[in-house]
C-alpha positions as YAML, in Angstrom:
chain: A
units: angstrom
residues:
- id: 1
  name: ILE
  ca: [0.47, -0.31, 0.09]
- id: 2
  name: ASP
  ca: [1.35, 3.67, -0.88]
- id: 3
  name: PRO
  ca: [1.94, 5.61, 2.34]
- id: 4
  name: ASP
  ca: [0.93, 9.02, 0.78]
- id: 5
  name: SER
  ca: [-2.61, 7.39, -1.34]
- id: 6
  name: GLY
  ca: [-4.04, 4.06, 1.09]
- id: 7
  name: MET
  ca: [-3.57, 2.52, -2.94]
- id: 8
  name: SER
  ca: [-2.24, -0.72, -3.84]
- id: 9
  name: HIS
  ca: [0.26, -0.24, -5.95]
- id: 10
  name: VAL
  ca: [-1.03, -2.55, -7.69]
- id: 11
  name: THR
  ca: [-4.03, -0.70, -8.12]
- id: 12
  name: LYS
  ca: [-1.98, 2.25, -9.10]
- id: 13
  name: ALA
  ca: [0.33, 0.34, -12.20]
- id: 14
  name: MET
  ca: [-3.08, -0.69, -13.59]
- id: 15
  name: THR
  ca: [-4.48, 2.90, -14.66]
- id: 16
  name: ALA
  ca: [-1.02, 4.09, -15.03]
- id: 17
  name: LEU
  ca: [-0.94, 1.39, -17.91]
- id: 18
  name: ALA
  ca: [-4.65, 2.08, -18.27]
- id: 19
  name: VAL
  ca: [-3.83, 5.35, -19.45]
- id: 20
  name: LEU
  ca: [-0.99, 4.77, -21.18]
- id: 21
  name: ARG
  ca: [-2.02, 2.51, -23.50]
- id: 22
  name: ASP
  ca: [-4.84, 5.17, -24.15]
- id: 23
  name: SER
  ca: [-2.78, 7.94, -25.31]
- id: 24
  name: MET
  ca: [-0.88, 5.27, -27.64]
- id: 25
  name: LEU
  ca: [-4.06, 4.91, -28.93]
- id: 26
  name: MET
  ca: [-4.91, 8.04, -29.59]
- id: 27
  name: ARG
  ca: [-1.97, 9.08, -30.33]
- id: 28
  name: ASN
  ca: [-0.90, 12.05, -28.12]
- id: 29
  name: TRP
  ca: [1.59, 10.29, -25.18]
- id: 30
  name: VAL
  ca: [3.96, 13.22, -24.64]
- id: 31
  name: ASP
  ca: [6.22, 12.89, -21.08]
- id: 32
  name: ASP
  ca: [5.40, 16.30, -19.14]
- id: 33
  name: ARG
  ca: [6.58, 15.25, -16.60]
- id: 34
  name: PRO
  ca: [9.40, 17.20, -14.23]
- id: 35
  name: LEU
  ca: [13.49, 16.75, -14.42]
- id: 36
  name: ARG
  ca: [15.03, 13.57, -13.09]
- id: 37
  name: ASN
  ca: [16.84, 15.42, -9.84]
- id: 38
  name: PRO
  ca: [19.98, 14.14, -10.04]
- id: 39
  name: ASN
  ca: [20.82, 14.00, -6.91]
- id: 40
  name: LYS
  ca: [17.43, 12.24, -5.86]
- id: 41
  name: LEU
  ca: [16.46, 14.13, -3.28]
- id: 42
  name: TYR
  ca: [13.24, 12.57, -1.16]
- id: 43
  name: LYS
  ca: [10.52, 14.74, -2.31]
- id: 44
  name: ARG
  ca: [8.09, 14.09, 0.08]
- id: 45
  name: SER
  ca: [10.19, 16.43, 3.02]
- id: 46
  name: PHE
  ca: [9.89, 18.69, 0.34]
- id: 47
  name: ASN
  ca: [6.09, 19.23, 0.15]
- id: 48
  name: PRO
  ca: [5.45, 21.67, 3.33]
- id: 49
  name: LYS
  ca: [7.61, 23.86, 2.12]
- id: 50
  name: ALA
  ca: [6.74, 23.92, -1.60]
- id: 51
  name: GLU
  ca: [3.39, 24.60, 0.22]
- id: 52
  name: ALA
  ca: [4.64, 27.70, 2.22]
- id: 53
  name: ILE
  ca: [5.74, 28.82, -1.35]
- id: 54
  name: ILE
  ca: [2.73, 28.40, -3.46]
- id: 55
  name: LYS
  ca: [0.67, 30.23, -0.79]
- id: 56
  name: LYS
  ca: [3.54, 33.33, -0.86]
- id: 57
  name: PHE
  ca: [3.42, 32.96, -4.48]
- id: 58
  name: PRO
  ca: [-0.17, 32.46, -6.16]
- id: 59
  name: ASP
  ca: [1.04, 34.22, -9.62]
- id: 60
  name: ALA
  ca: [3.59, 31.41, -11.01]
- id: 61
  name: VAL
  ca: [5.31, 31.37, -14.38]
- id: 62
  name: VAL
  ca: [5.03, 28.03, -16.19]
- id: 63
  name: PRO
  ca: [6.84, 25.05, -14.92]
- id: 64
  name: TYR
  ca: [10.22, 24.03, -16.46]
- id: 65
  name: LEU
  ca: [9.11, 21.00, -17.31]
- id: 66
  name: GLU
  ca: [10.74, 17.87, -20.46]
- id: 67
  name: THR
  ca: [8.20, 19.51, -23.24]
- id: 68
  name: ASN
  ca: [8.76, 23.02, -22.92]
- id: 69
  name: LYS
  ca: [12.89, 23.38, -21.67]
- id: 70
  name: ASP
  ca: [13.53, 25.12, -25.10]
- id: 71
  name: LEU
  ca: [10.95, 27.98, -24.44]
- id: 72
  name: LYS
  ca: [12.00, 31.11, -24.07]
- id: 73
  name: ARG
  ca: [11.29, 32.65, -21.15]
- id: 74
  name: GLY
  ca: [11.13, 36.12, -19.99]
- id: 75
  name: GLY
  ca: [13.74, 37.92, -17.20]
...
């Protein structure tokens, strides 16, 4: 059982595979997950910090993702 969601890992895997297969059939599968963390830090400890930052800065810019890493950014 996944401690964060309370769901069975098998259920989560089956769901992910069903979504993947649907995307393959619709030809719209694009990996838009955030870039991998090279230091393999544990994200669970960062959730409270991220929540505080989100509350402090509610008008965030577009996230830096694999699919838009070449997007020109202002500044």
